[in-house]
VEXDOGU-948241 format. One record per residue (C-alpha): residue number from 1; x, y, z. Coordinates in pm, 1 decimal. Example, Ala and Ser with C-alpha at 12.3 -4.5 7.8 and 13.67 -1.06 7.14 Angstrom:
VEXDOGU-948241
ATOM|resi|X|Y|Z
ATOM|1|1230.0|-450.0|780.0
ATOM|2|1367.0|-106.0|714.0
***
This chain:
VEXDOGU-948241
ATOM|resi|X|Y|Z
ATOM|1|2922.2|4191.1|-673.7
ATOM|2|2656.9|3919.7|-661.0
ATOM|3|2413.9|4118.5|-880.9
ATOM|4|2690.6|4203.4|-1125.0
ATOM|5|2784.0|3836.3|-1152.7
ATOM|6|2424.6|3737.2|-1228.4
ATOM|7|2397.7|4013.6|-1490.1
ATOM|8|2722.7|3902.6|-1655.2
ATOM|9|2608.2|3540.7|-1670.1
ATOM|10|2272.6|3645.8|-1815.0
ATOM|11|2443.4|3846.3|-2091.0
ATOM|12|2672.7|3555.1|-2171.2
ATOM|13|2371.5|3318.9|-2190.0
ATOM|14|2185.2|3559.5|-2421.4
ATOM|15|2489.4|3591.7|-2647.6
ATOM|16|2524.6|3214.8|-2663.0
ATOM|17|2157.9|3183.0|-2756.7
ATOM|18|2191.9|3438.3|-3036.8
ATOM|19|2507.4|3271.6|-3167.6
ATOM|20|2335.8|2931.6|-3171.3
ATOM|21|2021.9|3067.9|-3335.6
ATOM|22|1799.1|2975.9|-3039.5
ATOM|23|1584.3|3190.8|-2817.2
ATOM|24|1647.9|3242.8|-2448.9
ATOM|25|1306.7|3082.8|-2387.4
ATOM|26|1412.4|2764.4|-2564.7
ATOM|27|1732.1|2754.2|-2362.1
ATOM|28|1532.7|2802.1|-2042.1
ATOM|29|1305.4|2513.1|-2140.7
ATOM|30|1606.7|2292.9|-2211.5
ATOM|31|1763.9|2389.6|-1879.4
ATOM|32|1442.3|2298.8|-1700.7
ATOM|33|1432.6|1963.9|-1880.7
ATOM|34|1793.5|1895.5|-1783.6
ATOM|35|1715.8|1952.3|-1415.5
ATOM|36|1439.3|1690.6|-1436.4
ATOM|37|1660.5|1426.9|-1597.0
ATOM|38|1805.3|1153.1|-1376.1
ATOM|39|2113.5|932.9|-1433.7
ATOM|40|2069.9|646.2|-1676.6
ATOM|41|2016.3|313.7|-1498.4
ATOM|42|1974.3|-47.4|-1603.2
ATOM|43|1644.6|-219.1|-1527.5
ATOM|44|1796.3|-409.6|-1234.1
ATOM|45|1957.8|-98.5|-1089.7
ATOM|46|1635.8|97.6|-1123.6
ATOM|47|1439.5|-181.0|-953.5
ATOM|48|1681.0|-173.1|-659.0
ATOM|49|1679.3|205.7|-641.4
ATOM|50|1300.9|227.6|-632.4
ATOM|51|1267.8|-48.8|-374.3
ATOM|52|1534.8|88.7|-141.4
ATOM|53|1428.7|450.7|-165.9
ATOM|54|1064.4|358.8|-102.8
ATOM|55|1175.4|152.4|198.7
ATOM|56|1319.7|469.6|348.3
ATOM|57|966.9|600.6|400.3
ATOM|58|936.7|344.4|679.9
ATOM|59|1293.0|378.3|803.8
ATOM|60|1411.4|738.2|794.7
ATOM|61|1057.4|871.0|764.1
ATOM|62|910.3|679.8|1058.6
ATOM|63|727.9|850.7|1344.2
ATOM|64|1011.1|906.0|1596.0
ATOM|65|852.4|786.6|1922.4
ATOM|66|701.2|459.1|1800.9
ATOM|67|913.5|373.6|1498.7
ATOM|68|588.0|307.3|1311.4
ATOM|69|465.3|454.3|983.8
ATOM|70|339.5|808.6|958.0
ATOM|71|8.6|838.7|777.7
ATOM|72|165.9|1081.2|531.4
ATOM|73|484.8|1269.4|458.1
ATOM|74|466.3|1594.0|263.4
ATOM|75|797.2|1707.7|124.2
ATOM|76|626.5|2036.8|40.4
ATOM|77|560.0|2082.6|412.0
ATOM|78|186.0|2146.6|387.0
ATOM|79|14.6|1914.2|634.8
ATOM|80|-359.6|1905.9|704.3
ATOM|81|-446.9|1967.4|1069.5
ATOM|82|-83.9|1938.4|1181.6
ATOM|83|-99.4|1560.1|1153.1
ATOM|84|260.0|1487.8|1051.9
ATOM|85|302.8|1267.4|1362.4
ATOM|86|-13.1|1062.8|1312.9
ATOM|87|49.6|688.3|1285.5
ATOM|88|-148.2|471.3|1046.9
ATOM|89|-205.5|121.8|1184.6
ATOM|90|-260.3|-43.5|845.9
ATOM|91|31.4|138.0|682.8
ATOM|92|245.8|32.5|979.0
ATOM|93|160.6|-329.7|903.6
ATOM|94|288.5|-276.1|549.9
ATOM|95|591.0|-104.2|700.7
ATOM|96|669.4|-406.5|919.0
ATOM|97|686.7|-618.7|605.5
ATOM|98|906.6|-352.0|446.0
ATOM|99|1134.5|-373.0|752.0
ATOM|100|1185.0|-742.9|679.1
ATOM|101|1274.3|-654.3|319.3
ATOM|102|1520.4|-393.1|445.0
ATOM|103|1701.6|-645.5|664.1
ATOM|104|1700.6|-916.9|401.3
ATOM|105|1824.3|-684.4|124.7
ATOM|106|2088.0|-517.5|341.0
ATOM|107|1927.3|-174.6|327.9
ATOM|108|1972.9|-187.4|706.8
ATOM|109|2149.3|-441.0|925.8
ATOM|110|1958.0|-710.5|1111.0
ATOM|111|2070.2|-548.5|1436.6
ATOM|112|1919.1|-216.0|1329.7
ATOM|113|1595.3|-386.5|1231.4
ATOM|114|1570.0|-575.1|1561.0
ATOM|115|1633.6|-254.3|1755.1
ATOM|116|1346.5|-87.4|1567.6
ATOM|117|1117.5|-382.1|1644.9
ATOM|118|1213.3|-356.4|2013.1
ATOM|119|1063.1|-9.2|2002.8
ATOM|120|756.1|-100.2|1796.2
ATOM|121|624.3|-406.9|1979.9
ATOM|122|613.3|-252.2|2332.3
ATOM|123|459.3|62.9|2185.3
ATOM|124|176.5|-137.9|2028.9
ATOM|125|115.1|-313.5|2361.0
ATOM|126|63.7|20.5|2536.9
ATOM|127|-125.7|195.7|2256.6
ATOM|128|-503.7|233.8|2261.8
ATOM|129|-695.5|-78.1|2162.0
ATOM|130|-1063.5|-163.2|2160.4
ATOM|131|-1128.8|-530.6|2231.8
ATOM|132|-773.5|-585.2|2114.9
ATOM|133|-823.5|-388.0|1792.6
ATOM|134|-615.7|-81.1|1712.4
ATOM|135|-772.6|234.9|1570.6
ATOM|136|-711.2|353.6|1217.9
ATOM|137|-494.5|638.2|1350.6
ATOM|138|-282.4|678.6|1661.5
ATOM|139|-125.2|995.9|1791.5
ATOM|140|243.1|906.1|1770.0
ATOM|141|380.7|1079.6|2080.4
ATOM|142|112.5|936.9|2313.3
ATOM|143|-26.3|620.3|2153.7
ATOM|144|-379.9|752.9|2199.6
ATOM|145|-650.2|717.9|1935.8
ATOM|146|-684.1|1003.5|1689.5
ATOM|147|-1033.7|989.0|1536.2
ATOM|148|-1032.6|911.5|1167.4
ATOM|149|-1378.8|1063.8|1138.9
ATOM|150|-1635.6|1186.9|1396.3
ATOM|151|-1774.3|837.4|1463.4
ATOM|152|-1457.3|644.4|1380.8
ATOM|153|-1282.8|688.9|1715.6
ATOM|154|-1234.0|327.1|1820.3
ATOM|155|-1121.7|-3.8|1677.1
ATOM|156|-1068.4|-46.2|1303.3
ATOM|157|-1072.1|-418.4|1226.4
ATOM|158|-951.3|-393.4|867.1
ATOM|159|-652.1|-172.2|944.4
ATOM|160|-577.6|-402.6|1236.9
ATOM|161|-574.5|-701.4|1002.7
ATOM|162|-309.1|-530.6|789.6
ATOM|163|-107.3|-463.1|1105.1
ATOM|164|-143.3|-821.0|1230.7
ATOM|165|-40.3|-959.5|891.1
ATOM|166|279.4|-755.1|922.5
ATOM|167|339.2|-872.0|1279.0
ATOM|168|297.6|-1238.0|1185.8
ATOM|169|531.8|-1197.6|889.4
ATOM|170|794.5|-1047.7|1119.9
ATOM|171|739.4|-1325.9|1373.9
ATOM|172|808.2|-1587.8|1107.5
ATOM|173|1128.9|-1405.6|1011.0
ATOM|174|1266.9|-1390.6|1365.5
ATOM|175|1497.1|-1656.0|1509.5
ATOM|176|1362.1|-1813.1|1832.1
ATOM|177|1713.9|-1927.4|1920.7
ATOM|178|1831.8|-1566.8|1960.2
ATOM|179|1718.4|-1424.6|2298.4
ATOM|180|1629.8|-1073.8|2176.0
ATOM|181|1434.1|-1214.8|1884.9
ATOM|182|1264.5|-1479.1|2100.6
ATOM|183|1140.3|-1201.3|2329.8
ATOM|184|992.1|-1020.7|2029.8
ATOM|185|815.3|-1340.1|1922.9
ATOM|186|652.9|-1363.0|2267.0
ATOM|187|539.6|-1000.1|2242.5
ATOM|188|399.3|-1042.6|1891.7
ATOM|189|206.2|-1353.1|1996.5
ATOM|190|56.0|-1161.0|2286.9
ATOM|191|-59.2|-884.1|2050.3
ATOM|192|-199.6|-1126.4|1793.7
ATOM|193|-381.9|-1337.1|2048.8
ATOM|194|-535.8|-1027.5|2207.8
ATOM|195|-738.7|-929.6|1899.7
ATOM|196|-1105.6|-1014.9|1962.5
ATOM|197|-1213.5|-1087.4|1607.3
ATOM|198|-1532.9|-1257.5|1724.1
ATOM|199|-1644.9|-941.9|1910.0
ATOM|200|-1660.7|-764.0|1573.7
ATOM|201|-1936.2|-995.6|1446.3
ATOM|202|-2204.0|-861.6|1684.1
ATOM|203|-2301.0|-1227.4|1717.5
ATOM|204|-2388.8|-1248.0|1345.6
ATOM|205|-2232.2|-1430.1|1053.1
ATOM|206|-2041.5|-1129.9|921.4
ATOM|207|-1756.6|-906.1|1040.4
ATOM|208|-1802.7|-536.1|1109.9
ATOM|209|-1533.1|-280.0|1039.0
ATOM|210|-1565.4|-45.8|1341.0
ATOM|211|-1652.3|-33.4|1709.4
ATOM|212|-1586.8|236.7|1966.9
ATOM|213|-1685.6|280.9|2332.6
ATOM|214|-1847.5|616.8|2255.2
ATOM|215|-2025.0|534.6|1927.8
ATOM|216|-2042.9|155.6|1955.6
ATOM|217|-2165.6|10.8|1622.7
ATOM|218|-2285.7|342.6|1478.5
ATOM|219|-2063.9|308.5|1170.1
ATOM|220|-2245.3|-21.6|1095.1
ATOM|221|-2013.5|-115.0|809.1
ATOM|222|-2040.9|-488.2|741.0
ATOM|223|-1757.3|-648.6|543.0
ATOM|224|-1960.7|-792.3|256.7
ATOM|225|-1865.3|-839.1|-106.2
ATOM|226|-1521.2|-838.0|-262.1
ATOM|227|-1278.8|-553.9|-186.1
ATOM|228|-948.6|-523.0|6.1
ATOM|229|-1069.6|-711.4|316.6
ATOM|230|-1009.1|-1079.7|234.4
ATOM|231|-712.2|-1086.0|473.6
ATOM|232|-943.4|-974.5|756.6
ATOM|233|-1154.2|-1287.3|723.7
ATOM|234|-853.0|-1516.8|689.3
ATOM|235|-694.3|-1384.0|1008.4
ATOM|236|-1025.4|-1382.9|1195.3
ATOM|237|-1069.6|-1751.0|1108.9
ATOM|238|-704.2|-1820.2|1198.0
ATOM|239|-714.6|-1667.2|1546.3
ATOM|240|-614.3|-1917.5|1817.4
ATOM|241|-806.7|-1723.3|2083.3
ATOM|242|-1102.5|-1537.7|1925.7
ATOM|243|-1188.1|-1707.7|1594.9
ATOM|244|-1496.7|-1650.9|1383.6
ATOM|245|-1716.3|-1925.1|1242.3
ATOM|246|-1662.4|-2021.7|876.8
ATOM|247|-2023.8|-1916.8|815.7
ATOM|248|-1920.9|-1553.6|866.0
ATOM|249|-1698.1|-1583.6|559.8
ATOM|250|-1944.6|-1769.4|340.0
ATOM|251|-2265.1|-1594.2|444.8
ATOM|252|-2118.2|-1251.0|521.4
ATOM|253|-1818.7|-1185.0|301.3
ATOM|254|-1937.9|-1400.3|11.0
ATOM|255|-2306.0|-1310.9|71.6
ATOM|256|-2405.0|-1674.5|41.9
ATOM|257|-2183.0|-1717.1|-264.9
ATOM|258|-2410.8|-1561.8|-522.8
ATOM|259|-2347.4|-1208.0|-406.7
ATOM|260|-1972.8|-1213.5|-465.1
ATOM|261|-1936.7|-1385.8|-801.4
ATOM|262|-1938.1|-1189.8|-1125.4
ATOM|263|-2009.5|-1304.8|-1478.9
ATOM|264|-1892.7|-971.9|-1623.0
ATOM|265|-1593.9|-918.5|-1851.2
ATOM|266|-1392.6|-610.9|-1940.1
ATOM|267|-1163.9|-603.3|-2245.6
ATOM|268|-1206.6|-980.8|-2264.2
ATOM|269|-1086.8|-1044.0|-1907.0
ATOM|270|-1337.3|-1203.8|-1665.1
ATOM|271|-1388.4|-1001.0|-1346.8
ATOM|272|-1456.3|-1324.4|-1148.3
ATOM|273|-1561.3|-1142.3|-827.2
ATOM|274|-1744.0|-816.4|-769.0
ATOM|275|-1816.5|-575.3|-487.4
ATOM|276|-2174.2|-624.7|-368.3
ATOM|277|-2291.6|-728.7|-711.8
ATOM|278|-2215.4|-392.6|-871.6
ATOM|279|-2137.9|-380.5|-1242.2
ATOM|280|-1782.7|-251.6|-1246.6
ATOM|281|-1441.8|-285.1|-1409.6
ATOM|282|-1243.4|-420.6|-1121.7
ATOM|283|-1228.6|-137.5|-871.4
ATOM|284|-912.2|47.6|-763.3
ATOM|285|-596.7|-162.7|-785.5
ATOM|286|-526.1|-166.4|-412.6
ATOM|287|-787.7|-444.0|-396.7
ATOM|288|-525.4|-664.4|-566.5
ATOM|289|-251.8|-556.3|-323.8
ATOM|290|-345.0|-506.4|41.1
ATOM|291|-469.4|-857.7|121.0
ATOM|292|-197.4|-1020.0|-85.4
ATOM|293|118.3|-868.9|60.3
ATOM|294|152.7|-1183.6|272.4
ATOM|295|-135.7|-1398.7|151.0
ATOM|296|15.5|-1577.7|-148.7
ATOM|297|-226.0|-1567.1|-445.0
ATOM|298|-17.2|-1784.8|-675.8
ATOM|299|-201.4|-2108.7|-593.5
ATOM|300|-480.9|-1964.3|-379.2
ATOM|301|-828.9|-2093.4|-462.9
ATOM|302|-1161.7|-2146.0|-294.9
ATOM|303|-1515.5|-2213.9|-416.3
ATOM|304|-1544.5|-1853.6|-536.2
ATOM|305|-1224.5|-1773.8|-723.7
ATOM|306|-877.6|-1853.1|-843.1
ATOM|307|-712.8|-1553.8|-678.7
ATOM|308|-414.8|-1534.0|-909.7
ATOM|309|-643.1|-1509.6|-1212.3
ATOM|310|-860.3|-1259.3|-1026.0
ATOM|311|-571.7|-1024.7|-947.6
ATOM|312|-397.4|-1055.3|-1282.8
ATOM|313|-721.9|-984.8|-1468.8
ATOM|314|-792.9|-690.9|-1238.3
ATOM|315|-451.2|-546.1|-1320.9
ATOM|316|-480.4|-601.6|-1696.3
ATOM|317|-826.2|-440.9|-1706.5
ATOM|318|-691.1|-138.0|-1520.3
ATOM|319|-397.2|-105.9|-1759.3
ATOM|320|-612.6|-153.1|-2069.9
ATOM|321|-843.9|126.4|-1955.9
ATOM|322|-540.9|357.9|-1949.8
ATOM|323|-434.2|239.4|-2295.2
ATOM|324|-781.7|291.8|-2438.3
ATOM|325|-785.8|626.4|-2252.6
ATOM|326|-1149.9|714.2|-2322.8
ATOM|327|-1108.8|1066.6|-2180.4
ATOM|328|-796.9|1140.7|-2386.4
ATOM|329|-578.1|1229.3|-2088.0
ATOM|330|-223.4|1338.4|-2162.5
ATOM|331|44.8|1080.2|-2083.7
ATOM|332|-176.5|772.5|-2055.8
ATOM|333|-66.0|467.5|-2251.5
ATOM|334|91.7|120.5|-2233.1
ATOM|335|387.2|257.1|-2034.6
ATOM|336|198.3|501.9|-1812.9
ATOM|337|-91.0|341.8|-1632.0
ATOM|338|-231.3|259.1|-1291.3
ATOM|339|-549.8|377.6|-1119.3
ATOM|340|-602.8|331.4|-746.2
ATOM|341|-694.4|524.9|-433.9
ATOM|342|-443.5|804.6|-376.6
ATOM|343|-402.2|1177.0|-357.0
ATOM|344|-585.2|1350.6|-636.8
ATOM|345|-636.8|1691.6|-788.2
ATOM|346|-959.5|1699.7|-585.1
ATOM|347|-821.6|1578.4|-250.5
ATOM|348|-824.8|1200.2|-209.7
ATOM|349|-1002.5|976.6|-458.2
ATOM|350|-1053.5|609.2|-537.0
ATOM|351|-936.7|621.5|-897.7
ATOM|352|-1046.1|325.7|-1110.0
ATOM|353|-1180.3|254.1|-1457.0
ATOM|354|-1501.8|448.9|-1487.3
ATOM|355|-1392.8|688.7|-1208.5
ATOM|356|-1087.8|841.3|-1372.1
ATOM|357|-973.5|1197.9|-1302.4
ATOM|358|-658.0|1188.7|-1513.3
ATOM|359|-442.2|1095.2|-1214.3
ATOM|360|-187.9|811.1|-1224.3
ATOM|361|-74.0|656.9|-893.3
ATOM|362|268.7|487.7|-924.2
ATOM|363|181.6|234.8|-653.5
ATOM|364|-85.4|86.4|-880.2
ATOM|365|157.6|-41.7|-1143.8
ATOM|366|457.5|-96.5|-915.3
ATOM|367|265.0|-297.7|-655.1
ATOM|368|125.2|-510.1|-938.6
ATOM|369|477.3|-623.5|-1030.3
ATOM|370|409.0|-994.4|-955.2
ATOM|371|98.4|-999.8|-1176.0
ATOM|372|233.4|-801.6|-1471.4
ATOM|373|613.2|-793.1|-1439.3
ATOM|374|696.1|-660.9|-1785.4
ATOM|375|412.4|-410.6|-1797.5
ATOM|376|492.9|-285.1|-1448.1
ATOM|377|863.2|-250.9|-1526.5
ATOM|378|773.8|-50.5|-1837.4
ATOM|379|570.3|184.6|-1618.6
ATOM|380|859.3|212.9|-1373.2
ATOM|381|1090.0|308.0|-1660.3
ATOM|382|845.2|571.5|-1781.2
ATOM|383|811.5|723.3|-1433.9
ATOM|384|1189.8|743.7|-1401.8
ATOM|385|1305.2|817.3|-1756.1
ATOM|386|1029.5|1053.1|-1868.8
ATOM|387|920.9|1226.5|-1548.5
ATOM|388|1249.5|1223.3|-1360.0
ATOM|389|1282.6|1434.9|-1050.1
ATOM|390|932.9|1573.8|-1093.9
ATOM|391|813.5|1235.5|-967.5
ATOM|392|1105.0|1073.4|-783.5
ATOM|393|1175.6|1204.6|-434.4
ATOM|394|1356.5|1091.6|-118.4
ATOM|395|1105.6|814.2|-41.1
ATOM|396|1051.2|683.4|-392.1
ATOM|397|801.7|802.3|-650.3
ATOM|398|553.3|1053.2|-514.8
ATOM|399|203.4|930.0|-444.4
ATOM|400|24.4|1054.3|-757.0
ATOM|401|59.1|1283.8|-1057.1
ATOM|402|-129.2|1415.0|-1356.5
ATOM|403|37.6|1515.8|-1680.4
ATOM|404|-304.0|1631.1|-1800.3
ATOM|405|-323.9|1889.0|-1521.1
ATOM|406|54.1|1946.1|-1485.3
ATOM|407|14.0|1834.6|-1123.1
ATOM|408|310.8|1678.8|-941.0
ATOM|409|262.7|1715.2|-562.0
ATOM|410|558.0|1614.1|-345.4
ATOM|411|356.8|1397.1|-110.3
ATOM|412|352.4|1039.2|13.2
ATOM|413|103.2|806.4|184.0
ATOM|414|212.3|503.5|386.1
ATOM|415|-60.2|275.8|251.7
ATOM|416|63.6|341.4|-102.6
ATOM|417|439.3|323.3|-41.0
ATOM|418|429.7|1.2|161.9
ATOM|419|284.9|-227.9|-105.8
ATOM|420|553.8|-111.5|-350.7
ATOM|421|840.0|-239.5|-133.3
ATOM|422|660.0|-561.9|-44.3
ATOM|423|521.3|-661.7|-382.4
ATOM|424|846.2|-579.4|-560.6
ATOM|425|1014.9|-820.1|-320.3
ATOM|426|747.8|-1081.9|-377.0
ATOM|427|820.2|-1052.5|-748.1
ATOM|428|1193.1|-1089.3|-679.9
ATOM|429|1191.0|-1370.4|-424.3
ATOM|430|844.9|-1441.7|-284.6
ATOM|431|992.1|-1362.4|57.9
ATOM|432|687.9|-1209.2|227.8
ATOM|433|451.8|-1467.5|78.5
ATOM|434|673.3|-1751.6|201.2
ATOM|435|701.2|-1608.4|551.5
ATOM|436|335.0|-1527.7|607.5
ATOM|437|212.7|-1853.6|460.0
ATOM|438|450.6|-2049.0|685.6
ATOM|439|254.2|-1942.0|995.4
ATOM|440|64.9|-2251.0|1116.8
ATOM|441|-233.9|-2042.3|1229.3
ATOM|442|-267.7|-1892.9|880.5
ATOM|443|-272.0|-2238.4|725.8
ATOM|444|-535.1|-2351.9|976.7
ATOM|445|-747.7|-2046.8|899.9
ATOM|446|-729.7|-2108.0|525.7
ATOM|447|-818.5|-2474.1|576.1
ATOM|448|-1112.3|-2373.8|794.8
ATOM|449|-1251.9|-2146.6|521.9
ATOM|450|-1208.5|-2407.1|246.7
ATOM|451|-906.7|-2263.5|61.9
ATOM|452|-646.8|-2461.3|-126.3
ATOM|453|-306.4|-2293.8|-141.8
ATOM|454|-32.2|-2550.7|-208.9
***
């Protein structure tokens, strides 16, 4: 009966095609297009939908033992090395900020959010740390380090700084007059004060990214020159227990000042800062996101840069590259733009102007919402209206896509989803900026390094 029903429907469809003067192939193409279409939404409704659905990555999609963020979620079910329960420390920091957004926006209740934090904070206290610094990856069920690479099996200072930024933002959101929340504040302070930032200088005026008890300083990656690591120096200077000297920022990060400034322009926009003096076009867009989820760039200045101008120019250069589209990739244009590190047709890649594989990463435009609100909203509309369910899944827009290569993998990464939730909220209300910047230690750290921010 089932086969007969299918045959009957097929004959009816063919007859309808012939009567309408269209081919069955054209009807099939239209049917496929209809399945990709999503309900029409206003700009405000779409903004809320994208923010809430992306938040669910960190709520419904969390690693079940810890409540922290999984490194990745693949809707297609194909995981590398069975790592679906691997926790990312940096992505979990972004997720903590997203948790604040969820409570504030009513995506979850405050009680639900506090209960999740009561699972997270004790877990982080028991998890592997190396001079107070968490590894890049943790094995969710046990809290033990999972090596990120053969020599990267210890503390990761940069990922830890993202995690600490999230913890401090949560701490500022909690109410010390409520006993359960006061207890969480005590736990967060203990975690924050346990990070030995000064250990990661090796006694020099620069921070180093990695240390492990088995490989020690073998990675030997000094944090020098502009990239995503500004927040690492701010928190290291702000530490009440293990602070670094200001010279580490000025001599290490800024390379004495001359090694971080840039006199280059792209499309008429000054770059302002560069990575180790390289001639470039701004790098991947996550450089304008990760440090600034809590660190408010709106009035942030030091002797090297106006950080609002830096990040806005970085975003506009990235977008203009996609408009100019020197490789002629399908889909690129004023409403479809955004190059950053993400999944790619060749694995994982740091997409940027000059290193462009025809892959657009939705997080690039969406997380730039404060810098380019109209341009980012136009990209959001394109992703939703034109690409529909090919790109929108249960945890927001998928990590990356390529119209050029007809490539739409159903995969997510925590470090890309988190900035979307947070920066969309910063565009709406400035909530995460206001919370993080209200921490007295953060203000002391910024003062110590010579920033103005009011």
